[in-house]
N, C-alpha and C positions, 0 to 999 in steps of 0.2 A: 309244542311250546316254542314260541318265537321270542327272541331277545331283541330289543331295539338296538340298532347300530349306534355305536358311540361316535359322535362327531367331535372333532378337535375343538378345543375352546378358542375363541377369538383372542388375538393379541391384546394385552392389557388386562386380562383377567387371570385369576389364579396366582396372584402374588408377584407376577413379573413386572418389571419397570416399564412404563410406557415411553414413547419417544420424547414427549415433553419433559419427563423427568430426566432422561439421559441427556438431552440437550441442555437443560438447566445445569446439570452437574458439570458437563464439559465446559460451558461458558463460564461457570463460577470458578472452576479450578484451572482450566486451560489445558491444552494438549499440544505437545510439540512432536512433529514428525520430521525426521532428518534422514537424508540419504544422498549418496554420491553415485553417479553413473560415470564409468570410465570406459573408454573405447581404446583398446591397444591393438596394434598390428605388429607382430614379430617383436614384442617387448618394447615397442615405441609407442608412447602415449600420444594418441591423436586428438582426443577430446575428453575433457572432464567437465561434468555438469554437477554442481552442488545444489541440492534442493533442500530448502528449509521451509516448513509450514507450521504456523502457529495458529491455533483456533482458540479464541478466548473472547470474552466480552470486552468492550471498550474500556470499562473501568479496570478490569483485571490487567489488560495490556498496559494501561497507564501506570498501574502499580508496578509492573515489571520494567517500566522505563521505555516502553515502546509507544511512540506517538508520531511516527513519520508521516502519517496521513494529514496531520495538521499543517505541515509545511509544504505539502504537495499541491501545486496549483490545479492539477487535474481533479483532485478530490476535495479541496477545501476552497470555498468562496472567499474566506478571509485571506488565505495564502495567495489567491489569484489577485485580489485587490492590492495586497502588499507588493506583489511582483509588478503589477501595472504602475503603482505609485513610484516604485524604485526606477522602473524603466522611463517613466515620465520625467523624473528628476534628472536622470542621466541625459535624456534628450534635450531638456531645457539648458543644462550646463553646456552641452556641445554647441547648441544654437547660440548661446551667449558668447562662447569663444569664437565662433565663426563671425558673429556680428562685430566683435572687437577687431578681427583681422581685416574685415572688408574696408573700413575707412583707411586703414594703413595702405592697403593695396591701391586704393583710388589715389592717394597722395603720391605713392611711388610711381604710378603710371603717368601722372600729370607732368608735362615738360617744364 
């Protein structure tokens, strides 16, 4: 009499949570991972690195008051436009001041 070999059940069957469910829970609740790395030599601290990682959905992050990506020009086109508009205004102001000084210099140089 031979018995069939029992194969392991694939992931996601048998009542276990699948990856989509886990990811949904993590993004819904959020996960914080924190750690510090310190390098010492003879009780002298040479280097300290503080690591903080937050994994959450955008909505959850905004609930927690985290929205730094909205003002980062590398990540937000709106922030990039705002930065360019601010820089443009500053340059126009500097140009206006230089143009005001130019006629004065021309008058001072005339004998």
